[in-house]
VOPA-810852 format. One record per residue (C-alpha): residue number from 0; residue in three letters; x, y negated, z. Coordinates in Angstrom, 3 decimals, m for minus. Last residue first. Layout:
VOPA-810852
+-----+--------+----------+----------+----------+
: num : residu :     east :    north :       up :
+-----+--------+----------+----------+----------+
: NUM :    ALA :        X :        Y :        Z :
...
+-----+--------+----------+----------+----------+
***
This chain:
VOPA-810852
+-----+--------+----------+----------+----------+
: num : residu :     east :    north :       up :
+-----+--------+----------+----------+----------+
: 306 :    VAL :   99.552 :  m87.688 :   93.199 :
: 305 :    THR :   97.231 :  m90.537 :   92.324 :
: 304 :    VAL :   95.270 :  m90.229 :   89.095 :
: 303 :    VAL :   94.728 :  m93.478 :   87.205 :
: 302 :    ILE :   91.861 :  m94.653 :   84.982 :
: 301 :    LYS :   92.566 :  m97.803 :   82.958 :
: 300 :    GLY :   90.611 : m100.867 :   81.897 :
: 299 :    ARG :   86.942 : m100.905 :   81.019 :
: 298 :    THR :   85.849 :  m97.309 :   80.479 :
: 297 :    HIS :   82.956 :  m96.683 :   78.116 :
: 296 :    GLY :   84.288 :  m93.731 :   76.139 :
: 295 :    LYS :   82.537 :  m90.958 :   78.071 :
: 294 :    GLU :   85.809 :  m89.044 :   77.771 :
: 293 :    LEU :   87.425 :  m91.217 :   80.441 :
: 292 :    GLU :   84.832 :  m90.130 :   83.001 :
: 291 :    ALA :   85.371 :  m86.471 :   82.150 :
: 290 :    TYR :   89.123 :  m87.079 :   82.426 :
: 289 :    ALA :   88.715 :  m88.380 :   85.970 :
: 288 :    THR :   86.510 :  m85.416 :   86.860 :
: 287 :    ALA :   89.255 :  m83.077 :   85.641 :
: 286 :    ALA :   91.713 :  m85.034 :   87.813 :
: 285 :    ASP :   89.720 :  m84.371 :   90.983 :
: 284 :    ASP :   92.413 :  m82.312 :   92.742 :
: 283 :    LEU :   94.983 :  m84.847 :   91.575 :
: 282 :    PRO :   93.273 :  m87.640 :   93.487 :
: 281 :    TYR :   91.191 :  m90.166 :   91.533 :
: 280 :    THR :   91.546 :  m93.875 :   90.800 :
: 279 :    GLY :   89.143 :  m96.139 :   88.945 :
: 278 :    ALA :   88.760 :  m98.784 :   86.223 :
: 277 :    ILE :   92.112 : m100.406 :   87.003 :
: 276 :    GLU :   92.703 : m103.635 :   85.069 :
: 275 :    VAL :   96.377 : m104.591 :   84.868 :
: 274 :    ARG :   97.015 : m108.309 :   84.475 :
: 273 :    LEU :   99.997 : m109.734 :   82.619 :
: 272 :    GLU :  101.435 : m113.126 :   83.596 :
: 271 :    GLY :  101.341 : m112.204 :   87.278 :
: 270 :    THR :  105.115 : m112.318 :   87.664 :
: 269 :    GLU :  105.250 : m108.600 :   88.492 :
: 268 :    VAL :  102.994 : m107.709 :   85.576 :
: 267 :    LEU :  105.201 : m109.645 :   83.172 :
: 266 :    ALA :  108.259 : m107.806 :   84.525 :
: 265 :    ALA :  106.509 : m104.484 :   83.926 :
: 264 :    LEU :  105.907 : m105.474 :   80.295 :
: 263 :    GLU :  109.563 : m106.328 :   79.698 :
: 262 :    ALA :  110.665 : m103.096 :   81.392 :
: 261 :    LEU :  108.361 : m101.195 :   79.047 :
: 260 :    GLN :  109.849 : m103.008 :   76.061 :
: 259 :    ASP :  113.336 : m101.952 :   77.146 :
: 258 :    ALA :  112.272 :  m98.362 :   77.810 :
: 257 :    ASP :  110.679 :  m97.860 :   74.396 :
: 256 :    PRO :  108.518 :  m94.802 :   73.786 :
: 255 :    ARG :  106.789 :  m95.091 :   70.412 :
: 254 :    VAL :  103.156 :  m96.013 :   69.718 :
: 253 :    TRP :  101.582 :  m94.769 :   66.501 :
: 252 :    VAL :  100.771 :  m97.795 :   64.336 :
: 251 :    TYR :   98.916 :  m98.018 :   61.030 :
: 250 :    HIS :   99.916 : m101.230 :   59.265 :
: 249 :    GLY :   98.547 : m103.577 :   56.636 :
: 248 :    GLY :   97.847 : m103.234 :   52.914 :
: 247 :    PHE :   94.072 : m103.367 :   53.358 :
: 246 :    GLU :   93.010 : m100.028 :   51.894 :
: 245 :    THR :   95.892 :  m97.646 :   52.642 :
: 244 :    ARG :   97.431 :  m99.510 :   55.583 :
: 243 :    ALA :   94.478 : m100.587 :   57.726 :
: 242 :    ARG :   92.600 :  m97.721 :   56.085 :
: 241 :    PRO :   94.645 :  m95.407 :   58.325 :
: 240 :    ASP :   92.118 :  m96.020 :   61.133 :
: 239 :    ALA :   92.917 :  m95.470 :   64.819 :
: 238 :    ILE :   95.938 :  m97.517 :   65.892 :
: 237 :    SER :   95.079 : m100.296 :   63.491 :
: 236 :    VAL :   96.768 : m103.379 :   62.025 :
: 235 :    VAL :   95.372 : m105.804 :   59.431 :
: 234 :    VAL :   97.303 : m108.883 :   58.258 :
: 233 :    GLY :   95.956 : m112.061 :   56.674 :
: 232 :    GLY :   97.135 : m113.540 :   53.385 :
: 231 :    ASP :   93.712 : m115.030 :   52.700 :
: 230 :    ALA :   91.743 : m114.800 :   55.930 :
: 229 :    LEU :   90.213 : m111.490 :   56.985 :
: 228 :    LEU :   86.570 : m111.481 :   58.091 :
: 227 :    GLU :   84.432 : m110.513 :   55.098 :
: 226 :    PRO :   86.964 : m108.026 :   53.690 :
: 225 :    THR :   87.376 : m106.550 :   57.204 :
: 224 :    ASN :   83.721 : m105.681 :   57.717 :
: 223 :    ASP :   84.223 : m101.905 :   57.645 :
: 222 :    LEU :   87.318 : m102.130 :   59.874 :
: 221 :    SER :   85.515 : m101.366 :   63.135 :
: 220 :    SER :   83.505 :  m98.456 :   61.701 :
: 219 :    GLY :   85.159 :  m95.825 :   63.850 :
: 218 :    GLY :   88.445 :  m97.035 :   65.327 :
: 217 :    ALA :   88.545 :  m99.044 :   68.546 :
: 216 :    PHE :   91.987 : m100.680 :   68.869 :
: 215 :    ASP :   91.754 : m102.453 :   65.535 :
: 214 :    VAL :   93.719 : m105.702 :   65.219 :
: 213 :    ILE :   92.721 : m108.295 :   62.629 :
: 212 :    VAL :   95.304 : m111.025 :   62.055 :
: 211 :    ASP :   95.009 : m114.420 :   60.392 :
: 210 :    PHE :   91.262 : m114.383 :   60.872 :
: 209 :    GLY :   88.740 : m116.036 :   58.567 :
: 208 :    GLN :   88.408 : m119.642 :   57.415 :
: 207 :    PRO :   85.162 : m120.124 :   59.380 :
: 206 :    ALA :   86.725 : m118.709 :   62.569 :
: 205 :    LEU :   84.225 : m118.967 :   65.454 :
: 204 :    ALA :   81.145 : m119.041 :   63.206 :
: 203 :    ARG :   82.817 : m116.352 :   61.102 :
: 202 :    ALA :   82.888 : m114.079 :   64.151 :
: 201 :    ALA :   79.191 : m114.550 :   64.907 :
: 200 :    PRO :   78.230 : m114.210 :   61.236 :
: 199 :    VAL :   80.250 : m110.999 :   60.862 :
: 198 :    LEU :   79.345 : m109.379 :   64.179 :
: 197 :    GLY :   75.589 : m109.672 :   63.761 :
: 196 :    ASP :   74.941 : m105.955 :   63.866 :
: 195 :    GLY :   77.778 : m104.070 :   65.523 :
: 194 :    TYR :   80.311 : m105.610 :   67.888 :
: 193 :    VAL :   79.298 : m108.413 :   70.237 :
: 192 :    VAL :   81.606 : m111.436 :   70.251 :
: 191 :    PRO :   83.957 : m112.603 :   72.988 :
: 190 :    GLU :   86.361 : m115.573 :   73.028 :
: 189 :    ALA :   89.497 : m114.290 :   74.733 :
: 188 :    GLY :   91.502 : m115.677 :   77.656 :
: 187 :    LEU :   91.577 : m112.659 :   79.960 :
: 186 :    SER :   88.755 : m114.049 :   82.126 :
: 185 :    ARG :   86.754 : m114.622 :   78.941 :
: 184 :    LEU :   87.155 : m110.939 :   78.142 :
: 183 :    TYR :   85.755 : m109.979 :   81.546 :
: 182 :    ASP :   82.817 : m112.330 :   81.079 :
: 181 :    HIS :   82.107 : m110.621 :   77.762 :
: 180 :    SER :   82.241 : m107.064 :   79.069 :
: 179 :    GLY :   78.501 : m106.591 :   79.582 :
: 178 :    GLU :   77.869 : m107.920 :   76.074 :
: 177 :    SER :   79.650 : m104.969 :   74.511 :
: 176 :    ALA :   83.060 : m105.817 :   73.103 :
: 175 :    THR :   84.720 : m107.567 :   70.164 :
: 174 :    GLY :   87.535 : m110.002 :   70.946 :
: 173 :    VAL :   88.441 : m113.421 :   69.544 :
: 172 :    VAL :   91.975 : m114.521 :   70.408 :
: 171 :    ARG :   93.791 : m117.819 :   69.766 :
: 170 :    ALA :   97.502 : m117.148 :   69.568 :
: 169 :    GLY :  100.176 : m118.680 :   71.788 :
: 168 :    ARG :  102.323 : m115.590 :   72.233 :
: 167 :    LEU :  101.018 : m115.234 :   75.794 :
: 166 :    ARG :   97.509 : m115.220 :   74.302 :
: 165 :    ALA :   98.470 : m112.280 :   72.089 :
: 164 :    LEU :   99.867 : m110.472 :   75.124 :
: 163 :    GLN :   96.685 : m111.057 :   77.104 :
: 162 :    VAL :   94.295 : m109.881 :   74.406 :
: 161 :    GLY :   96.426 : m106.856 :   73.558 :
: 160 :    PHE :   96.669 : m105.795 :   77.188 :
: 159 :    SER :   92.889 : m105.692 :   77.527 :
: 158 :    GLY :   92.658 : m104.028 :   74.115 :
: 157 :    VAL :   94.814 : m101.103 :   75.157 :
: 156 :    GLY :   92.707 : m100.110 :   78.170 :
: 155 :    GLY :   89.437 : m101.222 :   76.638 :
: 154 :    SER :   87.939 : m104.726 :   76.680 :
: 153 :    ALA :   89.208 : m105.827 :   73.258 :
: 152 :    GLY :   87.931 : m102.889 :   71.261 :
: 151 :    HIS :   88.333 : m104.836 :   68.019 :
: 150 :    ILE :   90.779 : m107.733 :   68.330 :
: 149 :    LEU :   90.400 : m110.747 :   66.030 :
: 148 :    VAL :   93.431 : m113.065 :   65.995 :
: 147 :    THR :   93.614 : m116.769 :   65.181 :
: 146 :    GLN :   97.204 : m117.917 :   64.656 :
: 145 :    GLY :   98.773 : m121.037 :   66.120 :
: 144 :    ALA :  101.466 : m119.275 :   68.101 :
: 143 :    HIS :  102.609 : m115.920 :   66.799 :
: 142 :    VAL :  101.398 : m112.436 :   65.868 :
: 141 :    GLY :  103.892 : m110.679 :   63.593 :
: 140 :    ALA :  101.527 : m107.804 :   62.850 :
: 139 :    ARG :  104.152 : m105.209 :   63.758 :
: 138 :    GLU :  104.960 : m107.194 :   66.910 :
: 137 :    LEU :  101.293 : m107.351 :   67.897 :
: 136 :    VAL :  100.922 : m103.610 :   67.361 :
: 135 :    GLN :  104.101 : m102.869 :   69.314 :
: 134 :    LEU :  102.924 : m104.908 :   72.302 :
: 133 :    ALA :   99.442 : m103.398 :   72.416 :
: 132 :    THR :  100.742 :  m99.852 :   72.098 :
: 131 :    LEU :  103.444 : m100.480 :   74.679 :
: 130 :    GLY :  100.867 : m101.706 :   77.183 :
: 129 :    ALA :   98.478 :  m98.830 :   76.570 :
: 128 :    LEU :  101.148 :  m96.127 :   76.688 :
: 127 :    PRO :  103.110 :  m97.501 :   79.641 :
: 126 :    LEU :  100.890 :  m99.664 :   81.913 :
: 125 :    ALA :   98.440 :  m97.649 :   83.977 :
: 124 :    ALA :  101.179 :  m95.810 :   85.871 :
: 123 :    ALA :  102.807 :  m99.099 :   86.858 :
: 122 :    ASP :   99.504 : m100.476 :   88.132 :
: 121 :    THR :   99.035 :  m97.446 :   90.375 :
: 120 :    PHE :  102.674 :  m97.437 :   91.484 :
: 119 :    SER :  102.267 : m101.037 :   92.609 :
: 118 :    VAL :  104.320 : m103.785 :   90.963 :
: 117 :    GLY :  106.256 : m106.245 :   93.136 :
: 116 :    GLU :  109.181 : m103.902 :   93.649 :
: 115 :    PRO :  109.739 : m103.701 :   89.901 :
: 114 :    LYS :  109.597 : m100.154 :   88.515 :
: 113 :    ARG :  112.809 :  m99.300 :   86.710 :
: 112 :    ALA :  112.331 :  m98.096 :   83.151 :
: 111 :    ALA :  112.133 :  m94.594 :   81.696 :
: 110 :    THR :  111.662 :  m93.413 :   78.097 :
: 109 :    ARG :  115.337 :  m92.863 :   77.167 :
: 108 :    VAL :  115.810 :  m90.873 :   80.389 :
: 107 :    PRO :  113.462 :  m88.151 :   79.155 :
: 106 :    VAL :  111.090 :  m87.488 :   82.081 :
: 105 :    PRO :  110.575 :  m84.011 :   83.587 :
: 104 :    MET :  107.511 :  m84.230 :   85.842 :
: 103 :    LEU :  106.830 :  m83.251 :   89.448 :
: 102 :    GLU :  103.610 :  m83.234 :   91.492 :
: 101 :    ALA :  101.554 :  m82.763 :   88.365 :
: 100 :    LEU :   99.269 :  m84.684 :   86.029 :
:  99 :    SER :  102.347 :  m86.306 :   84.460 :
:  98 :    GLY :  102.852 :  m83.776 :   81.699 :
:  97 :    HIS :  105.118 :  m80.755 :   81.173 :
:  96 :    GLN :  103.885 :  m78.955 :   78.036 :
:  95 :    VAL :  103.163 :  m81.207 :   75.071 :
:  94 :    VAL :  106.143 :  m80.784 :   72.732 :
:  93 :    ASP :  108.307 :  m83.595 :   71.342 :
:  92 :    ALA :  108.214 :  m85.393 :   74.683 :
:  91 :    ARG :  106.225 :  m88.471 :   75.582 :
:  90 :    ALA :  107.349 :  m89.921 :   78.877 :
:  89 :    TYR :  105.834 :  m93.397 :   78.660 :
:  88 :    ALA :  107.741 :  m94.179 :   81.809 :
:  87 :    LEU :  107.757 :  m95.779 :   85.245 :
:  86 :    VAL :  110.539 :  m95.659 :   87.782 :
:  85 :    ALA :  111.311 :  m95.959 :   91.505 :
:  84 :    ASP :  114.894 :  m94.908 :   92.209 :
:  83 :    GLY :  115.375 :  m92.323 :   94.972 :
:  82 :    VAL :  117.889 :  m90.164 :   93.130 :
:  81 :    ALA :  119.932 :  m92.380 :   90.844 :
:  80 :    PHE :  119.295 :  m93.917 :   87.435 :
:  79 :    GLU :  121.136 :  m95.386 :   84.434 :
:  78 :    PRO :  123.927 :  m92.792 :   84.709 :
:  77 :    THR :  121.703 :  m90.072 :   83.181 :
:  76 :    ASP :  124.228 :  m87.623 :   81.725 :
:  75 :    LEU :  124.131 :  m84.456 :   83.847 :
:  74 :    GLY :  120.472 :  m84.939 :   84.646 :
:  73 :    THR :  119.054 :  m86.630 :   87.722 :
:  72 :    GLN :  116.777 :  m85.155 :   90.381 :
:  71 :    GLU :  114.027 :  m86.604 :   92.562 :
:  70 :    VAL :  113.498 :  m89.938 :   90.797 :
:  69 :    ILE :  110.456 :  m91.547 :   92.378 :
:  68 :    GLY :  107.138 :  m92.174 :   90.646 :
:  67 :    ALA :  105.136 :  m93.784 :   87.883 :
:  66 :    VAL :  103.934 :  m91.754 :   84.924 :
:  65 :    ASP :  102.113 :  m92.110 :   81.627 :
:  64 :    TRP :  102.496 :  m89.084 :   79.327 :
:  63 :    GLY :   99.701 :  m86.883 :   80.666 :
:  62 :    PRO :   98.477 :  m83.332 :   80.171 :
:  61 :    VAL :   99.929 :  m80.131 :   81.705 :
:  60 :    ALA :  100.154 :  m77.248 :   79.250 :
:  59 :    PRO :   99.602 :  m73.502 :   79.468 :
:  58 :    LEU :  100.277 :  m73.447 :   76.607 :
:  57 :    GLN :  102.981 :  m75.049 :   74.463 :
:  56 :    ALA :  101.529 :  m77.968 :   72.567 :
:  55 :    ASP :  102.737 :  m79.276 :   69.209 :
:  54 :    LEU :  101.647 :  m82.723 :   68.071 :
:  53 :    ILE :  100.671 :  m83.726 :   64.534 :
:  52 :    GLY :   99.540 :  m80.402 :   63.066 :
:  51 :    ARG :   97.328 :  m79.820 :   66.066 :
:  50 :    LEU :   95.941 :  m83.210 :   67.022 :
:  49 :    TYR :   92.264 :  m82.279 :   67.425 :
:  48 :    GLY :   93.041 :  m79.276 :   69.635 :
:  47 :    GLU :   90.597 :  m80.363 :   72.345 :
:  46 :    ARG :   93.529 :  m80.562 :   74.785 :
:  45 :    VAL :   95.414 :  m82.875 :   72.408 :
:  44 :    LYS :   92.335 :  m85.098 :   72.124 :
:  43 :    TYR :   92.062 :  m84.925 :   75.913 :
:  42 :    ASP :   95.475 :  m86.505 :   76.419 :
:  41 :    VAL :   95.147 :  m88.894 :   73.454 :
:  40 :    PRO :   92.311 :  m90.614 :   75.325 :
:  39 :    ASN :   94.764 :  m91.870 :   77.970 :
:  38 :    LEU :   95.135 :  m91.238 :   81.708 :
:  37 :    GLY :   97.775 :  m92.922 :   83.876 :
:  36 :    ALA :   99.668 :  m90.877 :   86.450 :
:  35 :    ALA :  100.568 :  m91.947 :   89.987 :
:  34 :    VAL :  103.129 :  m90.953 :   92.622 :
:  33 :    VAL :  104.868 :  m88.316 :   90.530 :
:  32 :    ARG :  108.139 :  m86.954 :   91.810 :
:  31 :    VAL :  110.380 :  m87.527 :   88.804 :
:  30 :    VAL :  112.838 :  m85.031 :   87.361 :
:  29 :    LEU :  115.127 :  m86.992 :   85.077 :
:  28 :    VAL :  116.258 :  m85.799 :   81.648 :
:  27 :    ASP :  119.379 :  m86.438 :   79.577 :
:  26 :    PRO :  121.300 :  m83.253 :   80.465 :
:  25 :    GLY :  118.110 :  m81.378 :   81.354 :
:  24 :    ALA :  116.561 :  m81.800 :   84.796 :
:  23 :    HIS :  114.503 :  m78.834 :   85.875 :
:  22 :    PRO :  110.734 :  m78.482 :   86.214 :
:  21 :    ASP :  109.216 :  m76.891 :   89.333 :
:  20 :    GLU :  107.398 :  m73.649 :   88.588 :
:  19 :    ARG :  103.647 :  m73.952 :   88.380 :
:  18 :    GLN :  100.753 :  m73.648 :   90.811 :
:  17 :    ALA :   97.390 :  m74.342 :   89.253 :
:  16 :    ILE :   94.502 :  m76.818 :   89.255 :
:  15 :    ARG :   92.251 :  m75.960 :   86.339 :
:  14 :    PHE :   91.170 :  m77.624 :   83.101 :
:  13 :    ARG :   89.436 :  m75.645 :   80.347 :
:  12 :    ASP :   86.058 :  m76.993 :   81.478 :
:  11 :    ASN :   86.991 :  m80.359 :   79.975 :
:  10 :    GLY :   86.592 :  m78.955 :   76.493 :
:   9 :    GLY :   88.740 :  m76.831 :   74.226 :
:   8 :    PHE :   92.233 :  m75.572 :   73.607 :
:   7 :    GLU :   93.532 :  m72.769 :   75.788 :
:   6 :    SER :   95.637 :  m72.474 :   78.929 :
:   5 :    TYR :   94.844 :  m75.856 :   80.493 :
:   4 :    GLU :   96.739 :  m77.495 :   83.339 :
:   3 :    LEU :   96.410 :  m79.809 :   86.325 :
:   2 :    ALA :   99.452 :  m79.406 :   88.533 :
:   1 :    LYS :  100.687 :  m78.203 :   91.931 :
:   0 :    MET :  104.378 :  m77.432 :   92.387 :
+-----+--------+----------+----------+----------+
***
C-alpha cells in the first residue's frame, strides 16, 4: 500500500511517500480502507520528537489518528462491524506506527463508530480528535445552561467544535480569536474578542462578574490573565497548559478514544446541529504540503487528506 511516512524525527522534510506492507487485522482490530484522514498538530509534534517520553513511535511511522473509510477486513472478535461498513475513528494506538495517512489502516475496534449516511467522509475524518477533545473538555468542566464560558483559541479546529457544543448545552460563549475570524465565531454563536493586548477589559466588559468556565485550546500565554477573568468558584480547563490544574485547581485534559461519544458527535453533524469547518483538502501525494500548512498555526477549521 502507499503511505506517507517518516524514518527519523525532525521537520517536514522527513516525510516521503513510500510503499509499505498492508496491515493485518488483529483479534480486536479492523483494517479500514482510508477514504479521508484528518490532520492534527499532535501528528507533527510526534514527528518532531517533542512527545518522546509520552508517546512511543516505531520508525518508519505513518502519522494520523483521525480516519474515515470502509472496513476491508475484520478481526477474529469484532462482531460490531462487517466488511463494507463505513466507519470513522480516533484510532490512537499505544505506539505510533500505522497511521491514517495511508491507503489502509489498522483501527482498534474500541475506537470506531459507524459513519452516518448523511455525513461525508471528509467531514467524518475532520471530526474525531478535535470533536472528542472539545466534548471531553466541556464534560470535565461541567459546562451547562446559564453559564458564561470563555474559550481561548475559539476559531481553531478544536475551538470551533467547543463553541458549538457549549452553545448546544445552553451556555453563553465568548471566544478569543484574531479579528479576521470574528465573523466566523459569530456564525457559530460566540461573542468574539481579540486575544493579546486589551483582552482583559474587552472580556470583562462582556462578563463583568467573570467567567464561570475558562477553556484553553490555544496554550502559550492564554492562561496568564486567568486570575483577572475567572469568576469566584469558576473552573479552568486546558489541553495545552498544565497550569490549569497545578495553579488554578482545574483540569488538564488529554483526549481519549471513545466510540460512543464519537457516534454522538457524528449524529449531531448529520442533523446539522454541529458544523464541520474544512480549511482545505489535499490528495495523499501532497500530504507533506498539507502538514506544512497546518504547521503555520493559522488554520481555521480542519485540514483533511483524501485517500
